[in-house]
PDB file with one MODEL, atoms N, CA, C and O in Angstrom:
MODEL        1
ATOM      1  N   UNK A   1      38.852 -50.939  21.312  1.00  0.00           N
ATOM      2  CA  UNK A   1      38.116 -52.054  20.367  1.00  0.00           C
ATOM      3  C   UNK A   1      37.146 -52.129  20.672  1.00  0.00           C
ATOM      4  O   UNK A   1      36.855 -51.040  20.176  1.00  0.00           O
ATOM      5  N   UNK A   2      35.909 -52.564  21.241  1.00  0.00           N
ATOM      6  CA  UNK A   2      34.550 -52.918  21.129  1.00  0.00           C
ATOM      7  C   UNK A   2      33.750 -53.997  20.892  1.00  0.00           C
ATOM      8  O   UNK A   2      32.550 -53.792  20.707  1.00  0.00           O
ATOM      9  N   UNK A   3      34.176 -55.089  20.861  1.00  0.00           N
ATOM     10  CA  UNK A   3      33.110 -55.872  19.325  1.00  0.00           C
ATOM     11  C   UNK A   3      31.743 -55.916  20.069  1.00  0.00           C
ATOM     12  O   UNK A   3      31.648 -55.449  21.204  1.00  0.00           O
ATOM     13  N   UNK A   4      30.749 -56.447  19.464  1.00  0.00           N
ATOM     14  CA  UNK A   4      29.655 -56.297  19.351  1.00  0.00           C
ATOM     15  C   UNK A   4      29.205 -57.110  20.044  1.00  0.00           C
ATOM     16  O   UNK A   4      28.064 -56.967  20.483  1.00  0.00           O
ATOM     17  N   UNK A   5      30.010 -58.269  20.368  1.00  0.00           N
ATOM     18  CA  UNK A   5      30.025 -59.502  21.796  1.00  0.00           C
ATOM     19  C   UNK A   5      30.253 -59.202  22.861  1.00  0.00           C
ATOM     20  O   UNK A   5      29.806 -59.942  23.738  1.00  0.00           O
ATOM     21  N   UNK A   6      31.190 -57.771  23.341  1.00  0.00           N
ATOM     22  CA  UNK A   6      31.317 -57.328  24.646  1.00  0.00           C
ATOM     23  C   UNK A   6      30.365 -56.601  24.480  1.00  0.00           C
ATOM     24  O   UNK A   6      29.492 -56.862  25.308  1.00  0.00           O
ATOM     25  N   UNK A   7      29.894 -55.212  23.309  1.00  0.00           N
ATOM     26  CA  UNK A   7      29.051 -54.718  23.889  1.00  0.00           C
ATOM     27  C   UNK A   7      27.633 -55.108  24.299  1.00  0.00           C
ATOM     28  O   UNK A   7      26.886 -54.384  24.957  1.00  0.00           O
ATOM     29  N   UNK A   8      27.315 -56.426  23.805  1.00  0.00           N
ATOM     30  CA  UNK A   8      25.952 -57.073  24.343  1.00  0.00           C
ATOM     31  C   UNK A   8      26.303 -57.426  26.039  1.00  0.00           C
ATOM     32  O   UNK A   8      25.756 -57.099  27.092  1.00  0.00           O
ATOM     33  N   UNK A   9      27.303 -58.123  25.751  1.00  0.00           N
ATOM     34  CA  UNK A   9      27.370 -57.920  27.497  1.00  0.00           C
ATOM     35  C   UNK A   9      27.261 -57.344  28.302  1.00  0.00           C
ATOM     36  O   UNK A   9      26.578 -57.558  29.303  1.00  0.00           O
ATOM     37  N   UNK A  10      28.171 -56.124  27.951  1.00  0.00           N
ATOM     38  CA  UNK A  10      27.612 -54.831  28.877  1.00  0.00           C
ATOM     39  C   UNK A  10      26.552 -54.333  28.769  1.00  0.00           C
ATOM     40  O   UNK A  10      26.048 -54.194  29.883  1.00  0.00           O
ATOM     41  N   UNK A  11      25.870 -53.946  27.904  1.00  0.00           N
ATOM     42  CA  UNK A  11      24.642 -53.503  27.382  1.00  0.00           C
ATOM     43  C   UNK A  11      23.574 -54.400  28.755  1.00  0.00           C
ATOM     44  O   UNK A  11      22.842 -53.781  29.527  1.00  0.00           O
ATOM     45  N   UNK A  12      23.702 -55.507  28.758  1.00  0.00           N
ATOM     46  CA  UNK A  12      22.982 -56.432  29.431  1.00  0.00           C
ATOM     47  C   UNK A  12      23.538 -57.051  31.082  1.00  0.00           C
ATOM     48  O   UNK A  12      22.967 -57.822  31.854  1.00  0.00           O
ATOM     49  N   UNK A  13      24.769 -56.397  31.190  1.00  0.00           N
ATOM     50  CA  UNK A  13      24.501 -56.098  32.496  1.00  0.00           C
ATOM     51  C   UNK A  13      24.725 -55.006  33.339  1.00  0.00           C
ATOM     52  O   UNK A  13      25.472 -54.696  34.267  1.00  0.00           O
ATOM     53  N   UNK A  14      23.550 -54.403  32.498  1.00  0.00           N
ATOM     54  CA  UNK A  14      23.528 -52.666  32.856  1.00  0.00           C
ATOM     55  C   UNK A  14      23.826 -51.539  32.383  1.00  0.00           C
ATOM     56  O   UNK A  14      23.096 -50.548  32.403  1.00  0.00           O
ATOM     57  N   UNK A  15      25.291 -51.640  31.772  1.00  0.00           N
ATOM     58  CA  UNK A  15      25.603 -49.649  31.521  1.00  0.00           C
ATOM     59  C   UNK A  15      25.200 -49.956  30.268  1.00  0.00           C
ATOM     60  O   UNK A  15      25.173 -50.892  29.469  1.00  0.00           O
ATOM     61  N   UNK A  16      24.690 -48.049  30.476  1.00  0.00           N
ATOM     62  CA  UNK A  16      24.440 -47.579  28.898  1.00  0.00           C
ATOM     63  C   UNK A  16      24.979 -47.465  28.375  1.00  0.00           C
ATOM     64  O   UNK A  16      26.116 -47.336  28.828  1.00  0.00           O
ATOM     65  N   UNK A  17      24.785 -47.370  26.665  1.00  0.00           N
ATOM     66  CA  UNK A  17      24.834 -46.621  25.799  1.00  0.00           C
ATOM     67  C   UNK A  17      26.436 -45.142  26.424  1.00  0.00           C
ATOM     68  O   UNK A  17      27.612 -45.136  26.061  1.00  0.00           O
ATOM     69  N   UNK A  18      25.947 -44.478  27.082  1.00  0.00           N
ATOM     70  CA  UNK A  18      27.372 -43.461  27.648  1.00  0.00           C
ATOM     71  C   UNK A  18      27.941 -43.799  28.374  1.00  0.00           C
ATOM     72  O   UNK A  18      28.677 -42.877  28.727  1.00  0.00           O
ATOM     73  N   UNK A  19      28.207 -45.113  29.213  1.00  0.00           N
ATOM     74  CA  UNK A  19      28.753 -45.075  29.989  1.00  0.00           C
ATOM     75  C   UNK A  19      29.441 -46.068  28.960  1.00  0.00           C
ATOM     76  O   UNK A  19      30.420 -46.199  29.694  1.00  0.00           O
ATOM     77  N   UNK A  20      29.684 -46.697  28.120  1.00  0.00           N
ATOM     78  CA  UNK A  20      30.386 -47.240  27.671  1.00  0.00           C
ATOM     79  C   UNK A  20      31.163 -46.636  26.616  1.00  0.00           C
ATOM     80  O   UNK A  20      32.378 -46.695  26.427  1.00  0.00           O
ATOM     81  N   UNK A  21      30.250 -46.038  25.951  1.00  0.00           N
ATOM     82  CA  UNK A  21      31.078 -44.729  25.147  1.00  0.00           C
ATOM     83  C   UNK A  21      32.058 -44.125  25.457  1.00  0.00           C
ATOM     84  O   UNK A  21      32.931 -43.719  24.691  1.00  0.00           O
ATOM     85  N   UNK A  22      32.006 -43.998  26.691  1.00  0.00           N
ATOM     86  CA  UNK A  22      32.573 -42.965  27.457  1.00  0.00           C
ATOM     87  C   UNK A  22      34.508 -43.311  28.087  1.00  0.00           C
ATOM     88  O   UNK A  22      35.602 -42.807  27.836  1.00  0.00           O
ATOM     89  N   UNK A  23      34.014 -44.400  28.950  1.00  0.00           N
ATOM     90  CA  UNK A  23      34.638 -45.658  29.596  1.00  0.00           C
ATOM     91  C   UNK A  23      35.583 -46.462  27.877  1.00  0.00           C
ATOM     92  O   UNK A  23      36.742 -46.836  28.059  1.00  0.00           O
ATOM     93  N   UNK A  24      35.063 -46.606  26.623  1.00  0.00           N
ATOM     94  CA  UNK A  24      36.086 -46.978  25.831  1.00  0.00           C
ATOM     95  C   UNK A  24      36.214 -45.692  24.629  1.00  0.00           C
ATOM     96  O   UNK A  24      36.641 -45.889  23.491  1.00  0.00           O
ATOM     97  N   UNK A  25      35.904 -44.799  24.979  1.00  0.00           N
ATOM     98  CA  UNK A  25      36.335 -43.639  24.368  1.00  0.00           C
ATOM     99  C   UNK A  25      36.703 -43.898  22.179  1.00  0.00           C
ATOM    100  O   UNK A  25      37.534 -43.958  21.273  1.00  0.00           O
ATOM    101  N   UNK A  26      34.432 -43.974  22.815  1.00  0.00           N
ATOM    102  CA  UNK A  26      34.167 -44.328  21.392  1.00  0.00           C
ATOM    103  C   UNK A  26      33.451 -43.185  20.540  1.00  0.00           C
ATOM    104  O   UNK A  26      32.752 -42.272  20.982  1.00  0.00           O
ATOM    105  N   UNK A  27      33.783 -43.445  19.239  1.00  0.00           N
ATOM    106  CA  UNK A  27      33.171 -42.296  18.356  1.00  0.00           C
ATOM    107  C   UNK A  27      31.673 -42.005  18.526  1.00  0.00           C
ATOM    108  O   UNK A  27      31.105 -43.009  18.955  1.00  0.00           O
ATOM    109  N   UNK A  28      31.048 -41.223  18.382  1.00  0.00           N
ATOM    110  CA  UNK A  28      29.423 -41.082  18.567  1.00  0.00           C
ATOM    111  C   UNK A  28      29.052 -42.531  17.554  1.00  0.00           C
ATOM    112  O   UNK A  28      28.482 -43.531  17.990  1.00  0.00           O
ATOM    113  N   UNK A  29      29.573 -42.328  15.999  1.00  0.00           N
ATOM    114  CA  UNK A  29      29.322 -43.459  15.387  1.00  0.00           C
ATOM    115  C   UNK A  29      29.059 -44.897  15.668  1.00  0.00           C
ATOM    116  O   UNK A  29      28.249 -45.754  15.314  1.00  0.00           O
ATOM    117  N   UNK A  30      30.234 -44.783  16.565  1.00  0.00           N
ATOM    118  CA  UNK A  30      30.742 -46.600  16.478  1.00  0.00           C
ATOM    119  C   UNK A  30      29.269 -46.362  17.895  1.00  0.00           C
ATOM    120  O   UNK A  30      28.071 -46.455  17.624  1.00  0.00           O
ATOM    121  N   UNK A  31      29.641 -46.161  18.832  1.00  0.00           N
ATOM    122  CA  UNK A  31      28.307 -46.204  19.667  1.00  0.00           C
ATOM    123  C   UNK A  31      27.133 -46.528  19.127  1.00  0.00           C
ATOM    124  O   UNK A  31      26.738 -47.694  19.108  1.00  0.00           O
ATOM    125  N   UNK A  32      26.453 -45.523  18.628  1.00  0.00           N
ATOM    126  CA  UNK A  32      25.237 -45.783  17.918  1.00  0.00           C
ATOM    127  C   UNK A  32      25.598 -47.030  17.291  1.00  0.00           C
ATOM    128  O   UNK A  32      24.649 -47.804  17.419  1.00  0.00           O
ATOM    129  N   UNK A  33      26.566 -47.568  16.661  1.00  0.00           N
ATOM    130  CA  UNK A  33      26.276 -48.491  15.019  1.00  0.00           C
ATOM    131  C   UNK A  33      26.282 -50.414  16.088  1.00  0.00           C
ATOM    132  O   UNK A  33      25.860 -51.561  15.945  1.00  0.00           O
ATOM    133  N   UNK A  34      27.092 -49.551  17.097  1.00  0.00           N
ATOM    134  CA  UNK A  34      26.823 -51.028  18.101  1.00  0.00           C
ATOM    135  C   UNK A  34      25.628 -51.083  18.639  1.00  0.00           C
ATOM    136  O   UNK A  34      25.164 -52.221  18.707  1.00  0.00           O
ATOM    137  N   UNK A  35      24.546 -49.669  19.310  1.00  0.00           N
ATOM    138  CA  UNK A  35      23.299 -49.913  20.022  1.00  0.00           C
ATOM    139  C   UNK A  35      22.710 -49.978  18.720  1.00  0.00           C
ATOM    140  O   UNK A  35      21.524 -50.139  19.008  1.00  0.00           O
ATOM    141  N   UNK A  36      22.773 -49.958  17.567  1.00  0.00           N
ATOM    142  CA  UNK A  36      21.920 -50.587  16.653  1.00  0.00           C
ATOM    143  C   UNK A  36      21.718 -52.311  16.851  1.00  0.00           C
ATOM    144  O   UNK A  36      20.851 -53.141  17.126  1.00  0.00           O
ATOM    145  N   UNK A  37      22.721 -52.235  16.609  1.00  0.00           N
ATOM    146  CA  UNK A  37      23.028 -53.948  17.103  1.00  0.00           C
ATOM    147  C   UNK A  37      22.089 -54.653  18.034  1.00  0.00           C
ATOM    148  O   UNK A  37      21.179 -55.470  17.897  1.00  0.00           O
ATOM    149  N   UNK A  38      22.886 -53.770  19.438  1.00  0.00           N
ATOM    150  CA  UNK A  38      22.147 -54.134  20.947  1.00  0.00           C
ATOM    151  C   UNK A  38      20.072 -54.268  20.107  1.00  0.00           C
ATOM    152  O   UNK A  38      19.613 -55.362  19.781  1.00  0.00           O
ATOM    153  N   UNK A  39      19.563 -53.444  20.014  1.00  0.00           N
ATOM    154  CA  UNK A  39      18.244 -53.167  20.048  1.00  0.00           C
ATOM    155  C   UNK A  39      18.112 -54.115  19.270  1.00  0.00           C
ATOM    156  O   UNK A  39      17.605 -55.122  19.765  1.00  0.00           O
ATOM    157  N   UNK A  40      18.533 -54.171  17.681  1.00  0.00           N
ATOM    158  CA  UNK A  40      18.001 -55.214  16.704  1.00  0.00           C
ATOM    159  C   UNK A  40      17.887 -56.994  17.635  1.00  0.00           C
ATOM    160  O   UNK A  40      17.011 -57.859  17.615  1.00  0.00           O
ATOM    161  N   UNK A  41      19.351 -56.894  18.421  1.00  0.00           N
ATOM    162  CA  UNK A  41      19.487 -57.993  19.179  1.00  0.00           C
ATOM    163  C   UNK A  41      18.009 -58.442  20.515  1.00  0.00           C
ATOM    164  O   UNK A  41      17.455 -59.460  20.933  1.00  0.00           O
ATOM    165  N   UNK A  42      17.954 -57.370  20.672  1.00  0.00           N
ATOM    166  CA  UNK A  42      16.748 -57.447  21.993  1.00  0.00           C
ATOM    167  C   UNK A  42      15.247 -57.617  20.984  1.00  0.00           C
ATOM    168  O   UNK A  42      14.210 -58.187  21.322  1.00  0.00           O
ATOM    169  N   UNK A  43      15.488 -57.050  19.911  1.00  0.00           N
ATOM    170  CA  UNK A  43      14.097 -57.454  19.273  1.00  0.00           C
ATOM    171  C   UNK A  43      14.163 -58.655  18.074  1.00  0.00           C
ATOM    172  O   UNK A  43      13.171 -59.005  17.435  1.00  0.00           O
ATOM    173  N   UNK A  44      15.263 -59.110  17.928  1.00  0.00           N
ATOM    174  CA  UNK A  44      15.847 -60.662  17.441  1.00  0.00           C
ATOM    175  C   UNK A  44      15.644 -60.702  15.899  1.00  0.00           C
ATOM    176  O   UNK A  44      15.277 -61.640  15.191  1.00  0.00           O
ATOM    177  N   UNK A  45      16.000 -59.369  15.558  1.00  0.00           N
ATOM    178  CA  UNK A  45      15.970 -58.840  13.840  1.00  0.00           C
ATOM    179  C   UNK A  45      16.920 -58.508  13.782  1.00  0.00           C
ATOM    180  O   UNK A  45      17.624 -57.954  14.626  1.00  0.00           O
ATOM    181  N   UNK A  46      17.165 -58.879  12.458  1.00  0.00           N
ATOM    182  CA  UNK A  46      18.575 -59.242  11.603  1.00  0.00           C
ATOM    183  C   UNK A  46      19.204 -58.026  11.478  1.00  0.00           C
ATOM    184  O   UNK A  46      18.369 -57.131  11.347  1.00  0.00           O
ATOM    185  N   UNK A  47      20.667 -57.518  11.462  1.00  0.00           N
ATOM    186  CA  UNK A  47      20.933 -56.196  10.766  1.00  0.00           C
ATOM    187  C   UNK A  47      20.351 -55.559   9.534  1.00  0.00           C
ATOM    188  O   UNK A  47      20.085 -54.370   9.352  1.00  0.00           O
ATOM    189  N   UNK A  48      20.172 -56.816   8.541  1.00  0.00           N
ATOM    190  CA  UNK A  48      20.008 -56.367   7.150  1.00  0.00           C
ATOM    191  C   UNK A  48      18.389 -55.964   7.103  1.00  0.00           C
ATOM    192  O   UNK A  48      18.004 -55.039   6.388  1.00  0.00           O
ATOM    193  N   UNK A  49      17.334 -56.870   8.062  1.00  0.00           N
ATOM    194  CA  UNK A  49      16.112 -56.511   8.248  1.00  0.00           C
ATOM    195  C   UNK A  49      16.006 -55.390   8.054  1.00  0.00           C
ATOM    196  O   UNK A  49      15.410 -54.834   7.131  1.00  0.00           O
ATOM    197  N   UNK A  50      16.852 -54.733   9.320  1.00  0.00           N
ATOM    198  CA  UNK A  50      16.755 -53.353   9.992  1.00  0.00           C
ATOM    199  C   UNK A  50      17.187 -52.702   8.661  1.00  0.00           C
ATOM    200  O   UNK A  50      16.407 -52.623   7.711  1.00  0.00           O
ATOM    201  N   UNK A  51      17.969 -52.414   8.635  1.00  0.00           N
ATOM    202  CA  UNK A  51      18.782 -51.262   7.657  1.00  0.00           C
ATOM    203  C   UNK A  51      17.867 -51.423   6.079  1.00  0.00           C
ATOM    204  O   UNK A  51      18.002 -50.666   5.117  1.00  0.00           O
ATOM    205  N   UNK A  52      17.091 -52.425   6.147  1.00  0.00           N
ATOM    206  CA  UNK A  52      15.905 -52.554   5.039  1.00  0.00           C
ATOM    207  C   UNK A  52      14.269 -51.842   5.353  1.00  0.00           C
ATOM    208  O   UNK A  52      13.250 -51.374   4.846  1.00  0.00           O
ATOM    209  N   UNK A  53      14.793 -52.106   6.283  1.00  0.00           N
ATOM    210  CA  UNK A  53      13.240 -50.955   6.630  1.00  0.00           C
ATOM    211  C   UNK A  53      13.531 -49.735   6.671  1.00  0.00           C
ATOM    212  O   UNK A  53      12.761 -48.963   6.101  1.00  0.00           O
ATOM    213  N   UNK A  54      14.932 -49.104   7.471  1.00  0.00           N
ATOM    214  CA  UNK A  54      15.301 -47.598   7.452  1.00  0.00           C
ATOM    215  C   UNK A  54      15.533 -47.157   6.283  1.00  0.00           C
ATOM    216  O   UNK A  54      15.751 -45.957   6.118  1.00  0.00           O
ATOM    217  N   UNK A  55      15.531 -47.908   5.401  1.00  0.00           N
ATOM    218  CA  UNK A  55      16.048 -47.804   3.628  1.00  0.00           C
ATOM    219  C   UNK A  55      14.464 -47.161   3.215  1.00  0.00           C
ATOM    220  O   UNK A  55      14.408 -46.246   2.394  1.00  0.00           O
ATOM    221  N   UNK A  56      13.528 -47.567   3.680  1.00  0.00           N
ATOM    222  CA  UNK A  56      11.727 -47.475   3.448  1.00  0.00           C
ATOM    223  C   UNK A  56      10.974 -46.504   3.964  1.00  0.00           C
ATOM    224  O   UNK A  56       9.750 -46.379   3.927  1.00  0.00           O
ATOM    225  N   UNK A  57      11.919 -45.718   4.527  1.00  0.00           N
ATOM    226  CA  UNK A  57      11.461 -44.445   5.853  1.00  0.00           C
ATOM    227  C   UNK A  57      11.619 -43.603   4.806  1.00  0.00           C
ATOM    228  O   UNK A  57      11.449 -42.393   4.956  1.00  0.00           O
TER     229      UNK A  57
ENDMDL
END
């Protein structure tokens, strides 16, 4: 199980989404959910705001 905190650390240390997914046997859905959290973190955008943006599309 990879928490969002652990995922952020791994991405900040240079690991790719694909590397993390493979090394931790994550499903594609879980990997992309964690990546969404990471991208929101980089943009300083809360997940609830990101969801509202996506719902408008």
